[in-house]
mmCIF file as gemmi writes it, N, C-alpha and C atoms, coordinates in Angstrom:
data_model
loop_
_atom_site.group_PDB
_atom_site.id
_atom_site.type_symbol
_atom_site.label_atom_id
_atom_site.label_alt_id
_atom_site.label_comp_id
_atom_site.label_asym_id
_atom_site.label_entity_id
_atom_site.label_seq_id
_atom_site.pdbx_PDB_ins_code
_atom_site.Cartn_x
_atom_site.Cartn_y
_atom_site.Cartn_z
_atom_site.occupancy
_atom_site.B_iso_or_equiv
_atom_site.pdbx_formal_charge
_atom_site.auth_seq_id
_atom_site.auth_asym_id
_atom_site.pdbx_PDB_model_num
ATOM 1 N N . MET Axp A 1 ? 7.631 47.257 22.067 1 0 ? 1 A 1
ATOM 2 C CA . MET Axp A 1 ? 7.766 47.421 23.5 1 0 ? 1 A 1
ATOM 3 C C . MET Axp A 1 ? 6.762 46.501 24.186 1 0 ? 1 A 1
ATOM 4 N N . LYS Axp A 2 ? 7.191 45.963 25.313 1 0 ? 2 A 1
ATOM 5 C CA . LYS Axp A 2 ? 6.319 45.134 26.14 1 0 ? 2 A 1
ATOM 6 C C . LYS Axp A 2 ? 6.341 45.684 27.567 1 0 ? 2 A 1
ATOM 7 N N . ILE Axp A 3 ? 5.236 45.516 28.241 1 0 ? 3 A 1
ATOM 8 C CA . ILE Axp A 3 ? 5.149 45.832 29.668 1 0 ? 3 A 1
ATOM 9 C C . ILE Axp A 3 ? 4.861 44.52 30.386 1 0 ? 3 A 1
ATOM 10 N N . LYS Axp A 4 ? 5.692 44.195 31.371 1 0 ? 4 A 1
ATOM 11 C CA . LYS Axp A 4 ? 5.498 42.966 32.135 1 0 ? 4 A 1
ATOM 12 C C . LYS Axp A 4 ? 5.68 43.265 33.614 1 0 ? 4 A 1
ATOM 13 N N . ILE Axp A 5 ? 5.054 42.461 34.428 1 0 ? 5 A 1
ATOM 14 C CA . ILE Axp A 5 ? 5.225 42.542 35.876 1 0 ? 5 A 1
ATOM 15 C C . ILE Axp A 5 ? 5.886 41.243 36.315 1 0 ? 5 A 1
ATOM 16 N N . ASP Axp A 6 ? 7.005 41.363 37.038 1 0 ? 6 A 1
ATOM 17 C CA . ASP Axp A 6 ? 7.717 40.156 37.452 1 0 ? 6 A 1
ATOM 18 C C . ASP Axp A 6 ? 7.115 39.562 38.719 1 0 ? 6 A 1
ATOM 19 N N . ASP Axp A 7 ? 7.695 38.464 39.165 1 0 ? 7 A 1
ATOM 20 C CA . ASP Axp A 7 ? 7.133 37.734 40.306 1 0 ? 7 A 1
ATOM 21 C C . ASP Axp A 7 ? 7.269 38.458 41.641 1 0 ? 7 A 1
ATOM 22 N N . ILE Axp A 8 ? 8.037 39.553 41.68 1 0 ? 8 A 1
ATOM 23 C CA . ILE Axp A 8 ? 8.107 40.333 42.923 1 0 ? 8 A 1
ATOM 24 C C . ILE Axp A 8 ? 7.42 41.696 42.77 1 0 ? 8 A 1
ATOM 25 N N . GLY Axp A 9 ? 6.629 41.859 41.704 1 0 ? 9 A 1
ATOM 26 C CA . GLY Axp A 9 ? 5.788 43.041 41.549 1 0 ? 9 A 1
ATOM 27 C C . GLY Axp A 9 ? 6.411 44.236 40.86 1 0 ? 9 A 1
ATOM 28 N N . ARG Axp A 10 ? 7.626 44.096 40.328 1 0 ? 10 A 1
ATOM 29 C CA . ARG Axp A 10 ? 8.239 45.214 39.611 1 0 ? 10 A 1
ATOM 30 C C . ARG Axp A 10 ? 7.667 45.3 38.202 1 0 ? 10 A 1
ATOM 31 N N . ILE Axp A 11 ? 7.512 46.508 37.701 1 0 ? 11 A 1
ATOM 32 C CA . ILE Axp A 11 ? 7.005 46.719 36.356 1 0 ? 11 A 1
ATOM 33 C C . ILE Axp A 11 ? 8.194 46.911 35.423 1 0 ? 11 A 1
ATOM 34 N N . HIS Axp A 12 ? 8.218 46.145 34.332 1 0 ? 12 A 1
ATOM 35 C CA . HIS Axp A 12 ? 9.3 46.21 33.349 1 0 ? 12 A 1
ATOM 36 C C . HIS Axp A 12 ? 8.763 46.767 32.039 1 0 ? 12 A 1
ATOM 37 N N . MET Axp A 13 ? 9.402 47.814 31.52 1 0 ? 13 A 1
ATOM 38 C CA . MET Axp A 13 ? 9.119 48.352 30.195 1 0 ? 13 A 1
ATOM 39 C C . MET Axp A 13 ? 10.284 47.904 29.323 1 0 ? 13 A 1
ATOM 40 N N . ILE Axp A 14 ? 10.014 46.939 28.419 1 0 ? 14 A 1
ATOM 41 C CA . ILE Axp A 14 ? 11.073 46.233 27.697 1 0 ? 14 A 1
ATOM 42 C C . ILE Axp A 14 ? 11.052 46.618 26.223 1 0 ? 14 A 1
ATOM 43 N N . ASP Axp A 15 ? 12.229 46.954 25.682 1 0 ? 15 A 1
ATOM 44 C CA . ASP Axp A 15 ? 12.292 47.288 24.257 1 0 ? 15 A 1
ATOM 45 C C . ASP Axp A 15 ? 12.301 46.017 23.412 1 0 ? 15 A 1
ATOM 46 N N . ASP Axp A 16 ? 12.234 46.195 22.088 1 0 ? 16 A 1
ATOM 47 C CA . ASP Axp A 16 ? 12.128 45.063 21.166 1 0 ? 16 A 1
ATOM 48 C C . ASP Axp A 16 ? 13.468 44.651 20.565 1 0 ? 16 A 1
ATOM 49 N N . PHE Axp A 17 ? 14.57 45.043 21.172 1 0 ? 17 A 1
ATOM 50 C CA . PHE Axp A 17 ? 15.884 44.709 20.641 1 0 ? 17 A 1
ATOM 51 C C . PHE Axp A 17 ? 16.425 43.46 21.326 1 0 ? 17 A 1
ATOM 52 N N . HIS Axp A 18 ? 17.494 42.891 20.756 1 0 ? 18 A 1
ATOM 53 C CA . HIS Axp A 18 ? 18.126 41.73 21.372 1 0 ? 18 A 1
ATOM 54 C C . HIS Axp A 18 ? 19.626 41.983 21.457 1 0 ? 18 A 1
ATOM 55 N N . PRO Axp A 19 ? 20.275 41.921 22.586 1 0 ? 19 A 1
ATOM 56 C CA . PRO Axp A 19 ? 19.613 41.708 23.865 1 0 ? 19 A 1
ATOM 57 C C . PRO Axp A 19 ? 18.758 42.916 24.235 1 0 ? 19 A 1
ATOM 58 N N . TYR Axp A 20 ? 17.709 42.643 24.96 1 0 ? 20 A 1
ATOM 59 C CA . TYR Axp A 20 ? 16.764 43.709 25.286 1 0 ? 20 A 1
ATOM 60 C C . TYR Axp A 20 ? 17.342 44.684 26.298 1 0 ? 20 A 1
ATOM 61 N N . GLY Axp A 21 ? 16.747 45.857 26.342 1 0 ? 21 A 1
ATOM 62 C CA . GLY Axp A 21 ? 16.996 46.831 27.397 1 0 ? 21 A 1
ATOM 63 C C . GLY Axp A 21 ? 15.659 47.083 28.06 1 0 ? 21 A 1
ATOM 64 N N . SER Axp A 22 ? 15.667 47.44 29.305 1 0 ? 22 A 1
ATOM 65 C CA . SER Axp A 22 ? 14.396 47.71 29.976 1 0 ? 22 A 1
ATOM 66 C C . SER Axp A 22 ? 14.557 48.78 31.049 1 0 ? 22 A 1
ATOM 67 N N . ILE Axp A 23 ? 13.446 49.389 31.342 1 0 ? 23 A 1
ATOM 68 C CA . ILE Axp A 23 ? 13.346 50.298 32.478 1 0 ? 23 A 1
ATOM 69 C C . ILE Axp A 23 ? 12.468 49.588 33.5 1 0 ? 23 A 1
ATOM 70 N N . ILE Axp A 24 ? 12.939 49.541 34.733 1 0 ? 24 A 1
ATOM 71 C CA . ILE Axp A 24 ? 12.211 48.842 35.789 1 0 ? 24 A 1
ATOM 72 C C . ILE Axp A 24 ? 11.705 49.849 36.808 1 0 ? 24 A 1
ATOM 73 N N . PHE Axp A 25 ? 10.443 49.693 37.156 1 0 ? 25 A 1
ATOM 74 C CA . PHE Axp A 25 ? 9.801 50.51 38.191 1 0 ? 25 A 1
ATOM 75 C C . PHE Axp A 25 ? 9.593 49.599 39.399 1 0 ? 25 A 1
ATOM 76 N N . ASP Axp A 26 ? 10.319 49.864 40.47 1 0 ? 26 A 1
ATOM 77 C CA . ASP Axp A 26 ? 10.276 49.05 41.681 1 0 ? 26 A 1
ATOM 78 C C . ASP Axp A 26 ? 9.471 49.809 42.733 1 0 ? 26 A 1
ATOM 79 N N . ILE Axp A 27 ? 8.261 49.346 42.976 1 0 ? 27 A 1
ATOM 80 C CA . ILE Axp A 27 ? 7.31 50.066 43.828 1 0 ? 27 A 1
ATOM 81 C C . ILE Axp A 27 ? 7.429 49.59 45.277 1 0 ? 27 A 1
ATOM 82 N N . ALA Axp A 28 ? 7.605 50.548 46.18 1 0 ? 28 A 1
ATOM 83 C CA . ALA Axp A 28 ? 7.672 50.259 47.611 1 0 ? 28 A 1
ATOM 84 C C . ALA Axp A 28 ? 6.795 51.28 48.324 1 0 ? 28 A 1
ATOM 85 N N . ASP Axp A 29 ? 5.573 50.879 48.641 1 0 ? 29 A 1
ATOM 86 C CA . ASP Axp A 29 ? 4.594 51.773 49.258 1 0 ? 29 A 1
ATOM 87 C C . ASP Axp A 29 ? 4.386 53.013 48.39 1 0 ? 29 A 1
ATOM 88 N N . GLU Axp A 30 ? 4.759 54.169 48.876 1 0 ? 30 A 1
ATOM 89 C CA . GLU Axp A 30 ? 4.53 55.413 48.14 1 0 ? 30 A 1
ATOM 90 C C . GLU Axp A 30 ? 5.771 55.895 47.384 1 0 ? 30 A 1
ATOM 91 N N . ARG Axp A 31 ? 6.813 55.072 47.337 1 0 ? 31 A 1
ATOM 92 C CA . ARG Axp A 31 ? 8.043 55.425 46.611 1 0 ? 31 A 1
ATOM 93 C C . ARG Axp A 31 ? 8.247 54.45 45.466 1 0 ? 31 A 1
ATOM 94 N N . VAL Axp A 32 ? 8.85 54.958 44.398 1 0 ? 32 A 1
ATOM 95 C CA . VAL Axp A 32 ? 9.141 54.121 43.238 1 0 ? 32 A 1
ATOM 96 C C . VAL Axp A 32 ? 10.609 54.326 42.848 1 0 ? 32 A 1
ATOM 97 N N . GLY Axp A 33 ? 11.354 53.231 42.802 1 0 ? 33 A 1
ATOM 98 C CA . GLY Axp A 33 ? 12.717 53.259 42.303 1 0 ? 33 A 1
ATOM 99 C C . GLY Axp A 33 ? 12.684 52.949 40.816 1 0 ? 33 A 1
ATOM 100 N N . VAL Axp A 34 ? 13.397 53.73 40.026 1 0 ? 34 A 1
ATOM 101 C CA . VAL Axp A 34 ? 13.428 53.53 38.578 1 0 ? 34 A 1
ATOM 102 C C . VAL Axp A 34 ? 14.876 53.267 38.177 1 0 ? 34 A 1
ATOM 103 N N . TYR Axp A 35 ? 15.089 52.163 37.476 1 0 ? 35 A 1
ATOM 104 C CA . TYR Axp A 35 ? 16.445 51.864 37.036 1 0 ? 35 A 1
ATOM 105 C C . TYR Axp A 35 ? 16.43 51.097 35.728 1 0 ? 35 A 1
ATOM 106 N N . GLN Axp A 36 ? 17.59 50.975 35.125 1 0 ? 36 A 1
ATOM 107 C CA . GLN Axp A 36 ? 17.743 50.328 33.833 1 0 ? 36 A 1
ATOM 108 C C . GLN Axp A 36 ? 18.246 48.905 34.021 1 0 ? 36 A 1
ATOM 109 N N . ASP Axp A 37 ? 17.825 48.019 33.115 1 0 ? 37 A 1
ATOM 110 C CA . ASP Axp A 37 ? 18.274 46.638 33.135 1 0 ? 37 A 1
ATOM 111 C C . ASP Axp A 37 ? 18.597 46.222 31.699 1 0 ? 37 A 1
ATOM 112 N N . SER Axp A 38 ? 19.162 45.058 31.54 1 0 ? 38 A 1
ATOM 113 C CA . SER Axp A 38 ? 19.555 44.575 30.216 1 0 ? 38 A 1
ATOM 114 C C . SER Axp A 38 ? 19.39 43.071 30.129 1 0 ? 38 A 1
ATOM 115 N N . GLY Axp A 39 ? 19.103 42.598 28.913 1 0 ? 39 A 1
ATOM 116 C CA . GLY Axp A 39 ? 19.063 41.167 28.662 1 0 ? 39 A 1
ATOM 117 C C . GLY Axp A 39 ? 20.448 40.569 28.498 1 0 ? 39 A 1
ATOM 118 N N . ASP Axp A 40 ? 21.463 41.412 28.373 1 0 ? 40 A 1
ATOM 119 C CA . ASP Axp A 40 ? 22.847 40.957 28.265 1 0 ? 40 A 1
ATOM 120 C C . ASP Axp A 40 ? 23.369 40.696 29.683 1 0 ? 40 A 1
ATOM 121 N N . PRO Axp A 41 ? 23.737 39.454 29.997 1 0 ? 41 A 1
ATOM 122 C CA . PRO Axp A 41 ? 24.157 39.127 31.371 1 0 ? 41 A 1
ATOM 123 C C . PRO Axp A 41 ? 25.311 39.978 31.894 1 0 ? 41 A 1
ATOM 124 N N . GLU Axp A 42 ? 26.274 40.318 31.047 1 0 ? 42 A 1
ATOM 125 C CA . GLU Axp A 42 ? 27.407 41.136 31.506 1 0 ? 42 A 1
ATOM 126 C C . GLU Axp A 42 ? 26.96 42.543 31.874 1 0 ? 42 A 1
ATOM 127 N N . ILE Axp A 43 ? 26.109 43.119 31.053 1 0 ? 43 A 1
ATOM 128 C CA . ILE Axp A 43 ? 25.605 44.467 31.34 1 0 ? 43 A 1
ATOM 129 C C . ILE Axp A 43 ? 24.703 44.432 32.564 1 0 ? 43 A 1
ATOM 130 N N . ARG Axp A 44 ? 23.853 43.421 32.648 1 0 ? 44 A 1
ATOM 131 C CA . ARG Axp A 44 ? 22.968 43.286 33.815 1 0 ? 44 A 1
ATOM 132 C C . ARG Axp A 44 ? 23.788 43.252 35.107 1 0 ? 44 A 1
ATOM 133 N N . THR Axp A 45 ? 24.863 42.46 35.113 1 0 ? 45 A 1
ATOM 134 C CA . THR Axp A 45 ? 25.718 42.363 36.293 1 0 ? 45 A 1
ATOM 135 C C . THR Axp A 45 ? 26.337 43.716 36.629 1 0 ? 45 A 1
ATOM 136 N N . ALA Axp A 46 ? 26.771 44.45 35.602 1 0 ? 46 A 1
ATOM 137 C CA . ALA Axp A 46 ? 27.353 45.776 35.84 1 0 ? 46 A 1
ATOM 138 C C . ALA Axp A 46 ? 26.313 46.714 36.448 1 0 ? 46 A 1
ATOM 139 N N . PHE Axp A 47 ? 25.084 46.699 35.928 1 0 ? 47 A 1
ATOM 140 C CA . PHE Axp A 47 ? 24.021 47.54 36.49 1 0 ? 47 A 1
ATOM 141 C C . PHE Axp A 47 ? 23.755 47.168 37.947 1 0 ? 47 A 1
ATOM 142 N N . GLU Axp A 48 ? 23.715 45.865 38.239 1 0 ? 48 A 1
ATOM 143 C CA . GLU Axp A 48 ? 23.447 45.426 39.609 1 0 ? 48 A 1
ATOM 144 C C . GLU Axp A 48 ? 24.565 45.85 40.56 1 0 ? 48 A 1
ATOM 145 N N . ARG Axp A 49 ? 25.79 45.857 40.091 1 0 ? 49 A 1
ATOM 146 C CA . ARG Axp A 49 ? 26.93 46.243 40.941 1 0 ? 49 A 1
ATOM 147 C C . ARG Axp A 49 ? 26.853 47.71 41.361 1 0 ? 49 A 1
ATOM 148 N N . ILE Axp A 50 ? 26.43 48.574 40.441 1 0 ? 50 A 1
ATOM 149 C CA . ILE Axp A 50 ? 26.423 50 40.795 1 0 ? 50 A 1
ATOM 150 C C . ILE Axp A 50 ? 25.204 50.388 41.621 1 0 ? 50 A 1
ATOM 151 N N . GLU Axp A 51 ? 24.174 49.541 41.638 1 0 ? 51 A 1
ATOM 152 C CA . GLU Axp A 51 ? 22.974 49.789 42.442 1 0 ? 51 A 1
ATOM 153 C C . GLU Axp A 51 ? 22.487 51.226 42.315 1 0 ? 51 A 1
ATOM 154 N N . GLU Axp A 52 ? 22.41 51.713 41.098 1 0 ? 52 A 1
ATOM 155 C CA . GLU Axp A 52 ? 22.007 53.086 40.83 1 0 ? 52 A 1
ATOM 156 C C . GLU Axp A 52 ? 20.541 53.133 40.414 1 0 ? 52 A 1
ATOM 157 N N . SER Axp A 53 ? 19.773 53.986 41.033 1 0 ? 53 A 1
ATOM 158 C CA . SER Axp A 53 ? 18.381 54.184 40.633 1 0 ? 53 A 1
ATOM 159 C C . SER Axp A 53 ? 17.982 55.612 40.942 1 0 ? 53 A 1
ATOM 160 N N . ALA Axp A 54 ? 16.911 56.03 40.31 1 0 ? 54 A 1
ATOM 161 C CA . ALA Axp A 54 ? 16.293 57.312 40.653 1 0 ? 54 A 1
ATOM 162 C C . ALA Axp A 54 ? 15.098 56.972 41.543 1 0 ? 54 A 1
ATOM 163 N N . GLU Axp A 55 ? 14.925 57.719 42.613 1 0 ? 55 A 1
ATOM 164 C CA . GLU Axp A 55 ? 13.845 57.453 43.565 1 0 ? 55 A 1
ATOM 165 C C . GLU Axp A 55 ? 12.844 58.594 43.544 1 0 ? 55 A 1
ATOM 166 N N . PHE Axp A 56 ? 11.561 58.245 43.434 1 0 ? 56 A 1
ATOM 167 C CA . PHE Axp A 56 ? 10.493 59.245 43.366 1 0 ? 56 A 1
ATOM 168 C C . PHE Axp A 56 ? 9.353 58.868 44.301 1 0 ? 56 A 1
ATOM 169 N N . GLU Axp A 57 ? 8.665 59.891 44.79 1 0 ? 57 A 1
ATOM 170 C CA . GLU Axp A 57 ? 7.369 59.642 45.409 1 0 ? 57 A 1
ATOM 171 C C . GLU Axp A 57 ? 6.446 59.223 44.277 1 0 ? 57 A 1
ATOM 172 N N . LYS Axp A 58 ? 5.514 58.314 44.554 1 0 ? 58 A 1
ATOM 173 C CA . LYS Axp A 58 ? 4.644 57.786 43.506 1 0 ? 58 A 1
ATOM 174 C C . LYS Axp A 58 ? 3.922 58.893 42.745 1 0 ? 58 A 1
ATOM 175 N N . TYR Axp A 59 ? 3.358 59.876 43.459 1 0 ? 59 A 1
ATOM 176 C CA . TYR Axp A 59 ? 2.619 60.953 42.793 1 0 ? 59 A 1
ATOM 177 C C . TYR Axp A 59 ? 3.55 61.815 41.94 1 0 ? 59 A 1
ATOM 178 N N . GLU Axp A 60 ? 4.816 62.008 42.382 1 0 ? 60 A 1
ATOM 179 C CA . GLU Axp A 60 ? 5.772 62.791 41.597 1 0 ? 60 A 1
ATOM 180 C C . GLU Axp A 60 ? 6.088 62.084 40.276 1 0 ? 60 A 1
ATOM 181 N N . LEU Axp A 61 ? 6.273 60.781 40.339 1 0 ? 61 A 1
ATOM 182 C CA . LEU Axp A 61 ? 6.565 60.022 39.131 1 0 ? 61 A 1
ATOM 183 C C . LEU Axp A 61 ? 5.39 60.08 38.161 1 0 ? 61 A 1
ATOM 184 N N . ILE Axp A 62 ? 4.191 59.933 38.66 1 0 ? 62 A 1
ATOM 185 C CA . ILE Axp A 62 ? 3.002 60.008 37.805 1 0 ? 62 A 1
ATOM 186 C C . ILE Axp A 62 ? 2.934 61.365 37.122 1 0 ? 62 A 1
ATOM 187 N N . ASP Axp A 63 ? 3.1 62.449 37.879 1 0 ? 63 A 1
ATOM 188 C CA . ASP Axp A 63 ? 3.07 63.799 37.295 1 0 ? 63 A 1
ATOM 189 C C . ASP Axp A 63 ? 4.195 63.984 36.277 1 0 ? 63 A 1
ATOM 190 N N . GLY Axp A 64 ? 5.388 63.496 36.594 1 0 ? 64 A 1
ATOM 191 C CA . GLY Axp A 64 ? 6.52 63.629 35.686 1 0 ? 64 A 1
ATOM 192 C C . GLY Axp A 64 ? 6.307 62.849 34.397 1 0 ? 64 A 1
ATOM 193 N N . LEU Axp A 65 ? 5.771 61.639 34.496 1 0 ? 65 A 1
ATOM 194 C CA . LEU Axp A 65 ? 5.509 60.849 33.293 1 0 ? 65 A 1
ATOM 195 C C . LEU Axp A 65 ? 4.448 61.499 32.418 1 0 ? 65 A 1
ATOM 196 N N . LYS Axp A 66 ? 3.472 62.155 33.038 1 0 ? 66 A 1
ATOM 197 C CA . LYS Axp A 66 ? 2.472 62.893 32.251 1 0 ? 66 A 1
ATOM 198 C C . LYS Axp A 66 ? 3.138 64.005 31.454 1 0 ? 66 A 1
ATOM 199 N N . GLU Axp A 67 ? 4.094 64.691 32.061 1 0 ? 67 A 1
ATOM 200 C CA . GLU Axp A 67 ? 4.817 65.747 31.348 1 0 ? 67 A 1
ATOM 201 C C . GLU Axp A 67 ? 5.66 65.169 30.214 1 0 ? 67 A 1
ATOM 202 N N . VAL Axp A 68 ? 6.297 64.03 30.463 1 0 ? 68 A 1
ATOM 203 C CA . VAL Axp A 68 ? 7.083 63.38 29.405 1 0 ? 68 A 1
ATOM 204 C C . VAL Axp A 68 ? 6.181 63.019 28.234 1 0 ? 68 A 1
ATOM 205 N N . ILE Axp A 69 ? 4.992 62.514 28.511 1 0 ? 69 A 1
ATOM 206 C CA . ILE Axp A 69 ? 4.036 62.178 27.451 1 0 ? 69 A 1
ATOM 207 C C . ILE Axp A 69 ? 3.682 63.419 26.644 1 0 ? 69 A 1
ATOM 208 N N . GLU Axp A 70 ? 3.43 64.524 27.317 1 0 ? 70 A 1
ATOM 209 C CA . GLU Axp A 70 ? 3.12 65.771 26.608 1 0 ? 70 A 1
ATOM 210 C C . GLU Axp A 70 ? 4.262 66.168 25.684 1 0 ? 70 A 1
ATOM 211 N N . ILE Axp A 71 ? 5.476 66.058 26.168 1 0 ? 71 A 1
ATOM 212 C CA . ILE Axp A 71 ? 6.643 66.41 25.344 1 0 ? 71 A 1
ATOM 213 C C . ILE Axp A 71 ? 6.729 65.482 24.14 1 0 ? 71 A 1
ATOM 214 N N . LEU Axp A 72 ? 6.577 64.196 24.366 1 0 ? 72 A 1
ATOM 215 C CA . LEU Axp A 72 ? 6.668 63.234 23.267 1 0 ? 72 A 1
ATOM 216 C C . LEU Axp A 72 ? 5.557 63.43 22.237 1 0 ? 72 A 1
ATOM 217 N N . GLU Axp A 73 ? 4.407 63.885 22.697 1 0 ? 73 A 1
ATOM 218 C CA . GLU Axp A 73 ? 3.295 64.13 21.778 1 0 ? 73 A 1
ATOM 219 C C . GLU Axp A 73 ? 3.421 65.472 21.071 1 0 ? 73 A 1
ATOM 220 N N . GLY Axp A 74 ? 4.458 66.238 21.402 1 0 ? 74 A 1
ATOM 221 C CA . GLY Axp A 74 ? 4.701 67.491 20.72 1 0 ? 74 A 1
ATOM 222 C C . GLY Axp A 74 ? 4.085 68.713 21.373 1 0 ? 74 A 1
ATOM 223 N N . ASN Axp A 75 ? 3.569 68.556 22.561 1 0 ? 75 A 1
ATOM 224 C CA . ASN Axp A 75 ? 2.983 69.689 23.288 1 0 ? 75 A 1
ATOM 225 C C . ASN Axp A 75 ? 4.051 70.322 24.173 1 0 ? 75 A 1
ATOM 226 N N . TYR Axp A 76 ? 5.09 70.877 23.527 1 0 ? 76 A 1
ATOM 227 C CA . TYR Axp A 76 ? 6.248 71.4 24.239 1 0 ? 76 A 1
ATOM 228 C C . TYR Axp A 76 ? 5.916 72.683 25.005 1 0 ? 76 A 1
ATOM 229 N N . ARG Axp A 77 ? 6.481 72.762 26.17 1 0 ? 77 A 1
ATOM 230 C CA . ARG Axp A 77 ? 6.506 74.01 26.923 1 0 ? 77 A 1
ATOM 231 C C . ARG Axp A 77 ? 7.978 74.376 27.012 1 0 ? 77 A 1
ATOM 232 N N . GLU Axp A 78 ? 8.363 75.098 28.011 1 0 ? 78 A 1
ATOM 233 C CA . GLU Axp A 78 ? 9.771 75.479 28.216 1 0 ? 78 A 1
ATOM 234 C C . GLU Axp A 78 ? 10.461 74.383 29.028 1 0 ? 78 A 1
ATOM 235 N N . TYR Axp A 79 ? 10.964 73.348 28.372 1 0 ? 79 A 1
ATOM 236 C CA . TYR Axp A 79 ? 11.666 72.274 29.053 1 0 ? 79 A 1
ATOM 237 C C . TYR Axp A 79 ? 13.123 72.279 28.657 1 0 ? 79 A 1
ATOM 238 N N . THR Axp A 80 ? 13.972 72.678 29.574 1 0 ? 80 A 1
ATOM 239 C CA . THR Axp A 80 ? 15.415 72.61 29.357 1 0 ? 80 A 1
ATOM 240 C C . THR Axp A 80 ? 16.072 72.242 30.682 1 0 ? 80 A 1
ATOM 241 N N . LEU Axp A 81 ? 17.237 71.663 30.612 1 0 ? 81 A 1
ATOM 242 C CA . LEU Axp A 81 ? 17.966 71.313 31.845 1 0 ? 81 A 1
ATOM 243 C C . LEU Axp A 81 ? 18.782 72.49 32.303 1 0 ? 81 A 1
């Protein structure tokens, strides 16, 4: 995995596969848009067409990512959808 920041300030979390997949964090003041991208041009175009993202307040995303880390580290609580 690589973390990169592009020329417009978005943070990319990129996997090690080819074509790559990535999660992009698009920061706008106190809000962060999170969406998926791809190194495959056809898939990238499809993602861009649907313009789908999850939108979070910055502090909400930070708190949520901390919980995801706890889950991944095996410190499970009652997490179900």
